[in-house]
C-alpha positions in Angstrom: 109.9 159.3 342.3 112.9 159.8 340.3 112.8 156.2 338.6 109.1 157.0 338.0 110.2 160.2 335.8 113.0 158.5 334.2 110.6 155.5 333.2 108.1 157.9 331.8 110.7 159.7 329.9 111.7 156.3 328.4 108.2 155.5 327.6 107.8 158.9 325.8 110.8 158.3 323.9 109.7 155.0 322.8 106.6 156.6 321.8 108.2 159.1 319.8 110.7 156.9 318.1 107.8 154.7 317.0 105.8 157.8 315.7 108.9 158.8 313.8 109.4 155.4 312.3 105.6 155.2 311.2 106.0 158.7 309.8 108.9 157.9 307.6 106.7 155.2 305.8 103.9 157.0 303.9 101.1 155.0 303.2 100.3 154.6 299.4 97.0 154.5 298.0 96.6 153.8 294.3 93.3 154.4 292.8 93.3 152.6 289.5 90.5 153.2 287.1 89.5 151.2 283.9 89.2 152.7 280.6 88.9 156.3 282.0 89.6 158.9 279.6 91.1 162.3 280.9 88.4 164.3 279.1 85.5 162.9 281.3 86.8 164.6 284.5 85.9 168.1 285.3 89.8 168.9 286.2 90.6 167.9 282.7 87.8 170.2 281.1 84.3 168.1 281.3 81.5 170.3 281.5 78.6 167.8 281.4 79.2 165.2 284.1 80.0 166.4 287.9 83.3 164.9 289.2 83.6 167.2 292.5 85.7 164.7 294.7 88.3 163.9 291.8 88.4 167.6 291.2 89.1 168.6 294.8 91.8 165.9 294.6 93.3 167.9 291.6 93.2 171.2 293.3 94.9 169.7 296.4 97.6 168.0 294.2 99.5 167.8 291.3 97.6 167.1 287.8 99.8 165.7 284.9 98.7 166.3 281.3 101.2 164.1 279.6 100.6 160.5 281.3 100.4 157.6 279.3 99.1 154.2 279.6 99.0 150.9 277.4 96.1 151.0 274.8 94.3 147.9 276.9 94.0 147.0 280.3 96.2 143.8 280.7 99.5 145.1 279.4 98.9 148.4 281.2 98.3 146.4 284.6 101.5 144.2 283.8 103.5 147.4 283.5 102.1 149.0 286.6 102.8 145.7 288.9 106.4 145.2 287.3 107.8 148.6 286.3 108.5 147.3 282.9 107.0 148.3 279.4 105.1 146.2 277.4 108.1 144.7 275.5 109.5 143.4 278.5 106.4 142.9 281.1 105.1 139.3 281.7 102.3 138.3 279.0 98.6 137.8 280.0 96.7 134.5 279.9 93.4 133.9 277.9 90.2 135.9 279.2 87.3 134.4 280.4 88.8 131.1 281.7 87.3 131.4 285.2 83.9 132.0 283.6 84.2 128.6 281.6 85.4 126.8 284.6 82.3 128.0 286.4 80.0 127.0 283.8 81.6 123.5 283.1 82.7 124.4 279.8 86.3 123.5 280.6 87.6 121.1 283.3 90.3 122.0 285.9 92.9 120.2 283.9 92.2 122.6 281.0 91.9 125.7 283.3 95.3 124.8 284.7 97.0 124.4 281.4 95.8 127.4 280.0 96.1 129.8 283.0 99.6 128.7 284.2 102.1 130.5 282.2 105.9 131.0 282.6 106.1 134.5 281.6 104.7 135.8 285.0 107.3 134.0 286.7 110.6 135.4 287.4 109.5 139.0 287.6 109.6 141.1 290.7 106.1 142.8 291.5 105.0 146.0 293.2 103.6 144.0 296.0 106.6 142.0 296.7 108.6 145.4 296.8 106.1 146.9 299.2 106.2 143.7 301.6 109.9 144.1 301.6 109.8 147.5 302.8 107.6 146.5 305.6 104.2 147.3 304.3 100.9 145.7 304.6 99.5 145.1 301.1 96.0 145.1 299.6 94.7 144.6 296.1 90.9 145.2 295.5 88.7 145.0 292.7 89.9 144.0 289.2 92.6 141.7 290.2 95.8 140.8 288.5 96.8 141.7 284.9 94.8 138.8 283.7 93.0 138.2 281.5 92.7 135.3 283.9 94.5 134.9 287.3 94.2 132.9 290.4 94.5 133.3 294.1 98.1 131.8 293.8 99.1 134.4 291.3 97.7 137.3 293.3 99.6 135.9 296.3 102.8 135.7 294.3 102.5 139.5 293.2 102.8 140.3 297.0 99.5 141.0 298.2 98.6 140.0 301.8 94.8 141.0 301.1 93.1 140.8 298.1 89.3 140.9 297.3 87.5 141.3 293.8 87.4 139.4 290.6 90.2 137.2 289.1 89.1 137.2 285.4 88.7 140.3 283.2 85.8 139.2 281.2 83.7 138.6 284.6 85.0 142.1 285.3 82.7 143.3 282.5 79.8 142.9 284.9 79.1 145.1 287.9 76.6 142.3 288.7 78.7 139.2 289.1 77.3 136.2 290.6 80.3 136.1 293.2 83.6 137.6 294.1 86.6 136.4 295.9 87.9 137.2 299.3 91.7 136.0 299.6 90.5 133.1 297.1 87.2 132.1 298.9 84.2 132.5 296.8 81.6 134.8 298.1 78.2 134.3 296.5 76.0 137.4 295.3 72.7 135.2 295.3 70.5 138.0 293.8 72.8 138.9 291.0 72.5 137.0 287.6 73.5 133.5 287.2 76.6 133.0 285.1 75.3 130.7 282.1 77.9 131.5 279.3 81.5 132.5 279.0 80.5 136.2 279.2 78.5 137.5 282.3 75.2 139.2 282.3 75.4 143.1 282.1 72.2 144.8 282.7 72.1 148.2 281.6 70.2 149.1 284.9 70.1 146.6 287.8 67.3 145.6 290.0 67.0 147.1 293.4 67.9 143.7 295.2 71.1 143.4 293.4 74.5 144.0 294.4 76.5 146.4 292.5 80.1 145.4 293.4 81.7 148.7 293.4 80.1 149.1 296.7 81.5 145.8 297.9 85.1 147.1 296.7 84.5 150.3 298.6 83.3 148.7 301.9 86.3 146.3 302.0 88.7 149.4 301.1 87.3 151.4 303.9 87.4 148.3 306.6 91.1 147.6 305.6 92.2 151.2 306.0 90.4 151.2 309.5 92.3 148.0 310.4 95.8 149.0 309.1 95.5 152.5 310.4 98.5 152.2 312.9 100.8 150.5 310.3 102.1 151.4 306.8 99.9 150.1 304.2 100.1 149.9 300.1 96.7 149.6 298.7 95.8 149.1 294.9 92.0 150.0 294.6 91.4 148.8 290.9 87.9 149.8 290.2 86.2 148.5 287.3 84.5 151.8 286.4 83.9 153.0 284.0 84.6 149.9 281.8 81.4 148.9 279.6 79.1 147.4 279.1 77.7 150.6 280.7 75.8 149.5 283.7 74.5 151.1 287.0 72.4 150.5 290.1 69.1 152.1 290.3 70.1 154.1 293.3 72.9 155.6 291.6 71.5 156.5 288.6 72.1 160.3 288.9 71.5 161.3 285.1 68.3 159.1 284.7 66.2 161.0 282.1 68.5 163.7 281.2 67.1 165.5 278.3 69.0 165.0 274.8 71.1 162.1 276.0 70.4 158.4 275.1 69.8 156.0 278.0 73.3 154.7 277.5 74.9 158.1 278.0 72.8 158.7 281.1 74.1 155.4 282.5 77.8 156.2 281.6 77.7 159.7 283.1 76.2 158.0 286.3 79.1 155.6 286.3 81.5 158.4 286.1 79.6 160.2 289.1 79.6 156.8 290.9 83.4 156.5 290.5 83.7 160.1 291.9 81.7 159.3 295.0 83.9 156.2 295.4 86.8 158.3 295.3 85.3 160.8 297.9 84.7 158.0 300.5 88.1 156.5 300.3 89.7 160.3 300.8 87.0 160.9 303.6 88.2 157.9 305.5 91.7 158.8 305.3 90.7 162.3 306.9 88.4 160.4 309.6 91.7 158.2 310.4 93.9 161.2 310.2 96.1 159.5 307.7 95.6 161.9 304.9 98.8 163.9 305.7 100.8 160.6 305.7 99.1 158.9 302.7 100.4 159.6 299.0 97.3 159.2 297.0 97.7 158.2 293.2 94.7 158.5 290.9 95.3 157.2 287.5 93.9 154.4 284.9 95.2 152.0 282.5 94.4 153.0 279.1 92.5 155.8 277.1 88.8 156.5 276.6 86.3 153.8 275.5 83.2 155.0 274.1 82.0 152.0 273.3 80.3 151.7 276.6 77.6 154.2 275.4 77.9 154.8 271.7 76.6 152.1 269.2 79.6 151.2 267.4 80.2 147.9 265.6 78.0 145.3 267.4 79.8 142.4 265.9 83.3 143.4 266.8 84.9 143.4 270.3 88.0 145.2 268.8 86.9 148.5 267.2 86.8 147.5 263.8 84.7 150.4 263.1 82.5 151.4 260.0 82.7 155.2 260.2 80.4 157.2 258.2 82.2 160.2 257.2 79.4 162.1 255.7 77.5 162.1 258.8 80.6 162.2 261.1 79.6 159.3 263.4 80.4 155.6 264.2 76.9 155.2 265.4 75.8 151.9 263.6 72.3 152.9 263.5 73.2 155.8 261.5 75.7 154.4 259.0 74.1 154.1 255.6 73.5 150.4 254.7 74.4 150.8 250.9 77.6 152.8 251.7 81.2 150.8 251.2 82.1 149.7 254.7 85.4 151.4 255.7 87.6 151.1 258.6 87.7 154.1 260.9 91.0 156.3 260.6 90.6 157.3 264.3 90.1 160.9 263.8 87.0 162.4 265.8 84.3 164.9 264.2 82.0 165.2 267.1 80.4 161.7 267.4 81.3 161.7 271.2 79.3 163.9 273.3 81.7 163.5 276.5 85.0 164.0 274.6 86.9 161.7 276.8 90.0 161.8 274.5 90.0 165.8 274.6 89.9 165.5 270.9 93.1 163.4 270.5 93.1 160.7 267.7 92.0 157.2 268.5 90.3 155.3 271.5 91.0 152.3 273.7 93.0 149.7 271.7 94.5 152.4 269.7 98.2 153.4 270.2 97.3 156.9 268.9 97.1 159.5 271.7 93.4 159.1 272.4 94.1 155.4 273.4 97.1 155.9 275.4 96.6 159.1 277.1 95.3 158.8 280.6 94.4 161.0 283.7 97.1 161.4 286.5 96.7 163.1 289.8 98.9 162.9 292.8 98.4 164.2 296.3 100.4 164.3 299.5 99.7 167.1 301.9 102.7 169.1 302.9 105.0 167.4 300.5 103.3 167.9 296.8 102.2 171.6 296.5 98.5 172.0 295.9 97.1 173.3 292.6 100.0 172.3 290.5 100.0 171.1 286.9 102.9 169.3 285.1 103.5 168.3 281.4 106.1 166.1 282.3 105.8 162.9 280.4 105.0 159.8 282.8 104.0 156.3 281.9 102.2 153.4 283.6 105.8 151.6 284.2 106.8 154.6 286.4 104.5 153.8 289.1 106.7 151.1 290.6 110.1 153.0 290.5 108.2 156.0 292.0 106.7 154.0 294.9 110.0 152.5 295.4 111.5 155.8 295.7 108.9 156.6 298.2 109.6 153.6 300.2 113.3 154.1 300.0 113.9 151.1 297.8 116.8 150.8 295.2 114.8 149.4 292.2 117.4 147.4 290.0 115.5 146.4 287.0 112.7 148.8 285.5 112.0 150.6 282.3 110.5 153.4 284.3 111.8 156.3 286.3 111.0 157.9 289.5 109.1 161.1 289.1 109.2 161.8 292.9 111.4 164.9 292.4 108.5 166.4 290.1 105.9 165.7 292.7 108.2 167.2 295.6 109.6 170.0 293.4 113.2 169.2 294.7 116.1 167.0 293.5 117.4 165.9 290.0 114.4 164.7 287.9 115.4 162.2 285.5 113.4 162.2 282.1 112.7 159.3 279.5 114.9 159.1 276.5 111.9 157.7 274.9 108.6 156.0 275.8 107.5 152.7 274.2 104.2 150.6 273.9 103.9 147.2 272.3 100.7 146.4 271.0 99.6 142.8 272.4 95.9 143.3 271.3 94.2 146.3 269.5 94.1 148.0 266.4 97.4 150.1 266.0 100.4 148.1 266.5 104.0 149.2 268.4 104.6 152.9 269.0 107.6 154.8 270.3 107.7 158.6 271.3 111.1 160.4 271.5 111.9 164.2 271.4 108.5 164.9 270.4 108.5 162.4 267.3 106.1 159.7 267.3 106.4 156.5 265.1 103.4 154.3 265.2 102.6 151.1 263.2 99.0 152.1 262.2 96.3 150.7 260.1 96.3 151.7 256.6 92.7 152.3 256.2 93.1 152.8 252.4 94.6 149.6 251.6 92.9 147.6 254.4 89.6 145.9 253.3 86.6 145.8 256.0 84.7 143.3 254.0 87.4 140.7 253.8 89.0 141.8 257.2 92.2 142.1 255.4 94.2 144.5 257.6 97.3 146.2 256.3 99.7 148.3 258.3 102.2 150.9 257.6 104.6 153.0 259.7 103.6 156.6 260.3 105.4 159.4 261.8 104.1 162.3 263.7 105.7 165.3 265.6 103.4 165.7 268.5 104.7 169.1 269.5 103.1 170.6 266.2 100.8 167.9 265.5 98.9 166.9 268.7 96.1 165.4 267.0 98.3 163.1 264.2 96.8 164.4 261.2 100.1 164.9 259.1 102.0 161.9 258.3 105.8 162.8 258.0 107.4 159.3 257.2 108.1 160.1 253.4 109.6 163.4 254.4 111.8 162.1 257.3 112.9 158.4 256.2 116.0 158.4 258.4 114.1 159.4 261.7 111.7 156.5 260.7 114.9 154.3 260.3 116.2 155.3 263.6 112.8 155.0 265.7 112.2 151.6 264.1 115.7 150.4 265.1 114.9 151.4 268.8 111.3 149.7 268.6 113.2 146.3 267.6 115.8 146.7 270.2 113.0 147.1 272.7 111.2 144.1 271.5 114.3 142.0 272.6 114.0 140.3 275.9 115.1 142.5 279.0 118.6 141.2 279.5 119.6 141.8 275.9 117.6 145.0 275.5 119.5 146.6 278.5 
């Protein structure tokens, strides 16, 4: 009897120790959105579109009001995956290569030559880091930092399980002809066939088509079920709400909404669809009793993109926008034909009914605030106090060092900082001396923000010529504390400050070994 009691004691001790080891390693769920401006969420002031699940997440966690991403998707994702800013992070491959290979526009040799780049090698990725800490790792949805990735590349970033799309151009469509499951091609036979480099993107799909956001959610829920007894790190990289605007008939919540165009109805429905996906993920954590031991981070890659639902320049993928200053719109159907075509200066004057930038200057592809401000919410019950709001400045390249801090890993090479002390409300919080974003594609060029000053190499709309596509740039200086909408250029008034910040930009554009 004594032996039985002793063995029972040992068994309970082992179970207790196993539980303690498990509890020391919180799961991490990173919900990473595509082109999500903060202003389209109720928790950031949106009044027209319902986002109840994301709003609830904000009420139960911490909401950041000064979070920054890159101005386009690939540089942001490279920073998220490596903890390095755009001057040091790996560079993207060309987009559309997977599509071109699928339709026979290029052969495998050409594809391999174009997609295999040296710059993504020799970096330490967030998935590898999580694996080293004993985590199972998953990457779901828009995979890699692209613009064209492969199974081998996703594997090398440290992900045991990955399901989604390898090509950013393919990701324009929510009705792709196939997706990849750990490299295996899974056909979606009722979806439009791929006949050109760019996929078919119906505004509203047919009933028998598969809207892939549903596929991603299904796989995410299944993965959490399978990994409920071990620590996991998951990136849920939804395509929502990237354009072209597209929705499934069953999810067309705002169909026929009075006063809205059909595209606006579809875009609003996409935001609601995103909110429903978030709700399903959070509900699953509750169902599996994982919520208390899971850190949920909700954010995105870059700023707001109204091109999903506003009729902007139809001939340009970058927003070389003809703006009609007399009627305050960049809706091309309203721009007067006889008017001289001019580049848009980035200032908003009421043309966007959803106000995703919260009135800030610029949109996606601009390094003005509207192009790089992102939503950011973090939740960890009993660790992060609920209902908190923070104006602490964080960036996309802070995600990896923060997750490293959570996992107890000393990250040796990073441009980022861990903001875990801010989340937990304890410990010494290190701040950025400056934040830097290099423009690898887009409208405005490099930008640095330091002590409230912002130096940006922006397009000089007065000297640039839209007709000839001659683009002239100038260094502009703003003080964000006094001028958050970037209306007053102070470069001429403070030439020494311009010189100081330009030197810092030049330094950050050097290779990492020299910059550090």
